[in-house]
C-alpha positions in Angstrom: -0.1 0.0 -0.2 1.6 3.1 -1.2 1.8 6.4 1.0 -0.8 7.9 -1.4 -3.0 5.3 -1.0 -2.7 5.6 2.9 -3.4 9.3 3.2 -6.1 8.9 0.5 -7.8 6.7 2.9 -8.0 9.2 5.7 -8.8 12.2 3.6 -12.7 12.4 3.6 -12.4 12.3 7.6 -9.5 14.7 7.6 -11.8 17.2 5.0 -14.8 16.7 7.3 -13.0 17.7 10.5 -13.5 21.6 11.6 -10.6 21.7 13.4 -8.6 21.4 9.9 -11.0 22.7 7.3 -13.8 25.1 8.6 -17.1 25.0 7.0 -16.5 28.3 5.0 -13.1 27.2 3.9 -14.6 24.1 2.7 -17.5 26.2 1.0 -14.6 28.3 -0.2 -13.0 25.4 -2.1 -15.9 24.0 -3.6 -16.6 26.9 -5.2 -13.5 27.4 -6.5 -13.6 23.8 -8.1 -17.0 24.3 -9.7 -15.7 27.8 -11.4 -12.5 26.0 -12.6 -14.8 22.9 -13.7 -16.8 25.4 -15.8 -14.2 27.6 -17.1 -11.6 24.9 -18.2 -13.6 22.4 -19.9 -12.6 22.7 -23.1 -9.1 22.2 -22.5 -8.4 19.2 -20.6 -5.1 20.1 -19.9 -5.4 23.2 -18.4 -8.0 21.8 -15.8 -5.4 19.1 -14.8 -2.6 21.8 -13.9 -5.0 24.1 -12.2 -6.5 21.1 -10.0 -2.9 19.9 -9.3 -1.7 23.4 -7.9 -5.4 23.6 -5.7 -4.5 20.1 -4.5 -1.1 20.7 -3.6 -2.2 24.3 -1.7 -4.6 22.5 0.1 -2.9 19.2 0.7 -0.4 21.2 2.5 -2.5 22.8 4.6 -4.7 19.5 5.7 -1.6 17.7 6.5 0.0 20.1 8.7 -3.3 21.0 10.6 -4.0 17.1 10.8 -0.6 16.6 12.3 -1.2 19.6 14.5 -4.2 18.7 15.9 -4.0 14.8 15.8 -0.4 14.4 16.5 1.4 11.1 16.9 -2.5 9.5 16.5 -2.5 10.0 12.8 1.1 8.8 12.1 0.1 5.6 14.3 -3.1 5.1 12.1 -1.1 5.2 8.9 1.6 3.1 10.1 -0.9 0.8 11.2 -3.1 0.9 7.7 0.0 0.4 5.7 2.7 -1.3 7.8 5.2 0.9 6.7 7.6 2.1 9.1 7.7 6.1 9.8 10.2 7.9 11.2 9.9 11.5 13.0 11.6 14.3 11.1 13.6 16.1 13.6 14.9 18.7 11.4 14.8 22.2 12.5 13.9 24.5 9.5 15.6 27.8 8.8 15.0 28.2 4.9 11.3 27.3 4.5 9.1 27.1 1.3 8.0 30.2 -0.2 4.4 31.2 0.3 2.2 29.8 -3.0 0.4 32.6 -4.9 -0.2 36.1 -4.2 -2.9 37.5 -2.0 -2.9 41.1 -3.0 -4.9 43.3 -0.4 -5.9 47.0 -1.5 -4.1 49.7 0.5 -6.2 51.9 3.0 -6.7 55.4 2.4 -3.7 57.3 4.8 -0.4 59.0 4.6 2.6 56.8 3.7 4.7 55.5 6.3 6.9 58.4 7.9 10.4 56.8 6.9 13.7 57.9 8.2 15.8 60.5 6.4 18.1 59.4 3.5 21.4 58.2 4.8 23.2 54.9 6.2 20.9 52.4 7.6 21.0 51.8 11.2 23.5 49.1 12.3 24.4 48.1 15.9 26.3 50.6 18.1 26.1 53.3 15.9 28.0 56.6 16.5 24.8 58.5 18.1 21.2 58.9 17.5 20.1 58.4 14.0 18.3 61.2 12.6 14.6 59.7 12.6 11.6 61.4 12.2 8.8 60.5 15.0 5.9 58.6 13.9 3.1 61.1 13.6 0.7 61.6 16.5 2.9 60.3 19.4 5.8 62.5 21.0 8.3 60.0 22.6 9.3 60.7 26.2 13.0 61.2 26.1 15.3 58.4 27.5 16.0 58.6 31.0 19.4 60.0 32.3 21.8 57.7 33.8 22.1 53.6 32.9 21.8 53.0 29.5 18.2 51.6 28.6 18.1 48.0 27.8 16.2 46.9 24.8 12.8 45.2 25.7 11.2 42.3 23.8 8.2 43.5 21.7 5.2 44.2 23.5 6.2 46.0 26.6 3.2 48.1 28.0 0.6 45.1 27.1 -0.7 43.4 30.1 -1.5 39.2 29.4 -4.7 38.3 29.7 -5.9 36.2 32.7 -3.2 37.2 35.1 -1.8 40.9 36.2 1.9 41.3 35.7 4.2 42.2 38.4 5.6 45.6 39.0 8.7 46.9 37.4 11.8 45.9 39.0 14.2 49.5 39.0 16.6 47.6 41.5 19.0 45.5 38.8 18.2 42.6 41.0 17.9 39.3 39.1 14.3 37.8 37.7 12.6 35.9 40.4 11.0 33.1 37.8 12.8 30.6 36.0 16.4 31.4 37.1 17.4 28.4 38.6 19.1 25.3 36.7 19.8 27.6 33.8 22.2 25.9 31.4 25.7 27.6 30.6 24.7 27.5 27.2 21.9 27.6 24.5 22.0 26.4 21.3 20.1 28.9 18.5 17.4 26.5 17.7 13.9 27.0 16.6 11.1 25.7 14.9 9.4 27.0 11.8 6.0 25.9 10.7 4.8 26.9 6.7 1.3 27.8 5.5 0.2 28.5 9.1 -3.2 30.2 8.4 -5.4 29.2 5.7 -5.3 31.5 2.5 -8.4 33.3 3.2 -7.5 33.8 6.9 -4.4 35.2 5.8 -6.1 37.6 3.5 -8.6 39.0 6.1 -5.7 39.6 9.2 -3.6 41.8 6.6 -6.6 43.5 5.7 -7.4 43.8 9.3 -4.1 45.2 9.9 -3.8 47.8 7.1 -7.2 49.3 8.2 -6.0 50.0 11.7 -2.8 51.7 10.8 -3.9 54.7 12.8 -4.0 52.4 15.7 -0.4 51.8 15.3 2.0 53.5 18.1 6.0 53.7 18.2 7.6 50.8 19.6 9.1 51.3 23.3 12.1 49.7 25.2 12.4 49.5 28.9 14.8 51.9 31.4 15.0 52.6 34.8 12.4 55.2 34.1 9.9 53.0 32.2 8.9 52.6 28.7 10.4 55.0 26.5 10.9 55.6 22.7 14.4 55.3 21.8 15.5 54.9 18.3 19.1 53.7 19.1 17.9 50.2 20.2 14.6 49.9 18.4 12.5 51.3 15.8 9.0 50.0 14.6 5.4 50.7 15.4 3.2 48.5 17.1 -0.4 47.6 17.2 -2.1 46.2 20.5 -5.7 45.7 19.4 -5.8 42.3 17.5 -9.5 41.7 17.1 -10.4 38.3 16.5 -7.0 37.1 15.4 -5.5 36.8 18.6 -7.7 34.1 19.6 -7.6 32.8 16.1 -3.7 32.4 16.5 -3.8 31.1 19.7 -6.2 28.4 18.7 -3.9 27.3 16.0 -0.5 27.4 18.2 -2.0 25.3 21.0 -2.5 22.0 19.0 1.2 22.6 17.7 2.7 22.8 21.3 3.5 19.4 22.2 5.7 19.0 18.8 7.0 22.3 19.2 8.5 21.6 22.9 9.8 18.0 21.8 12.0 19.7 19.1 13.0 22.4 21.1 13.9 19.9 23.9 11.7 22.0 26.4 9.5 21.2 29.2 6.1 22.1 28.4 4.3 24.4 31.1 0.5 25.1 31.9 -0.3 28.6 30.1 -0.9 31.2 32.9 -0.4 34.6 30.6 -0.4 35.1 26.8 0.9 38.2 25.2 -0.1 39.2 21.4 1.0 42.3 19.2 1.2 42.8 15.7 4.3 44.9 14.5 4.9 46.8 11.3 8.6 47.4 10.4 9.4 49.8 7.2 12.4 51.7 6.0 15.4 51.5 8.3 13.5 49.7 11.6 15.5 47.5 13.3 15.6 45.9 16.8 19.2 45.4 18.7 19.9 41.9 20.2 17.8 41.0 23.1 16.4 38.6 25.3 12.5 38.3 25.6 12.6 37.6 29.2 15.5 39.7 30.5 13.2 41.7 33.4 11.7 40.4 36.2 8.1 41.7 35.1 8.6 39.5 32.3 10.6 36.9 33.5 7.8 34.3 33.5 7.8 34.2 29.5 9.3 31.1 28.2 8.0 30.7 24.6 8.6 33.5 22.0 6.8 32.9 18.3 6.8 35.2 15.8 4.2 35.0 12.5 5.4 36.7 9.4 3.2 38.2 6.7 3.1 40.9 4.4 1.3 42.5 1.3 1.7 40.3 -2.2 3.8 41.5 -4.0 6.5 41.9 -1.2 8.0 45.5 -1.3 10.4 45.1 1.2 13.9 43.3 1.9 16.0 42.5 5.1 14.3 42.4 8.4 15.7 38.9 9.1 15.6 37.1 12.6 18.9 36.3 13.7 18.6 33.8 16.9 22.0 33.7 18.5 23.7 30.8 20.0 23.8 32.2 23.7 25.7 31.6 27.0 25.4 32.4 30.4 27.9 35.5 31.6 27.3 37.3 35.0 23.9 36.0 35.2 22.7 37.0 32.1 22.6 35.4 28.5 24.8 37.1 25.9 25.2 36.2 22.1 28.1 33.7 21.7 29.1 35.1 18.6 27.3 32.4 16.3 23.6 32.6 15.1 20.9 31.1 12.6 19.0 33.5 10.4 15.4 33.2 9.2 14.3 35.1 6.3 10.6 36.5 6.5 8.5 34.1 4.4 4.7 34.9 3.8 2.4 32.8 6.3 5.3 31.4 8.2 5.6 31.4 12.3 8.6 30.5 14.2 9.1 29.2 17.8 12.2 29.5 20.1 12.6 30.0 23.8 12.6 33.2 25.0 16.2 33.2 26.9 17.9 33.0 23.3 19.4 36.4 22.3 18.0 37.5 19.1 17.8 40.5 16.7 15.9 42.1 13.7 18.4 43.4 11.0 17.2 46.6 9.3 14.4 46.4 6.7 14.8 48.1 3.1 11.2 49.2 2.1 11.8 51.9 -0.8 8.3 53.2 -0.9 7.9 53.9 2.8 4.1 53.1 2.3 3.0 51.6 5.5 1.1 48.6 3.7 4.4 47.6 1.9 6.0 47.0 5.6 7.5 43.9 7.0 4.3 42.6 9.5 4.6 40.0 12.4 1.7 38.9 14.9 4.2 38.2 17.6 3.8 37.2 21.3 4.9 35.0 24.2 3.6 32.4 26.3 3.8 32.9 30.3 4.4 30.0 32.8 
């Protein structure tokens, strides 16, 4: 019995499971297939080619969601049906497959993204504050005098659902959560999942973000005085209100977590808090190296996820996520000098431990139009 015959034996059950394809998605798929049949009957080759593309795209989504929802049980059922040995793929992907098919979304009316002044792109440790205009509608507070502000992971100021966050620790003491049994070296490892959302969900999320351009605000970093805008450490814009998409993404993430933790070699903990935000990075935007749980008030974070999406066709370059091999030094993790690079790909999500040092390289977006930005929906799970 071939692998295709084995999978075909489960196809009807998988397609009818609403955790894998919703009723709306199935109706949309049926409509597309009817349209293809009606318009390509005169040319069997065209009909076959279009059907092959649709089958490939739907098959990827069904297979990924089936594994996320059913986990090892689907593998066991296939083995039992076909008598074929199946070996788990433990590869950690860093260069995933590209997204299939553009999904253009019209840009909403509004002013272009206020990009930086022309000149050299920001790079780590510039010789002074870059001459960058403020995003409209918000005057940043000046950086506090005294100790240099520490870059804060995206999402500072966002209260997690369900549980109130601890007060900020200005004393410089070590975090009180998750500091025991910290390994001396953390390898730069991550798990990448492709085609994370259904095509229609991706299109609707993109439209939602573009329509809420006025609600984006300048990203902040943590300092002894609290959250401040400091363009030497981080530059981007964030949206805190994600509407229905926060629950949608969390619903998609939860079934995949056992496999994610297994591949990362992490212990799974009950989720006590969640944080979500959308980030828009335009021309010259970046984020210096940091960890996502380096302060007491966010020390309970233990898993970071970053979902990439953008308007098609893609109008930016750069904005790579670099996850560094990290080593413990004086109670804090620092970069060991080597890293793994993840190039943003449409409809892709990346998971990695919050302790790992990571950075976002400068984005190049010649149009400087907000809708052409590098978008992410990123967040954290707390224990």
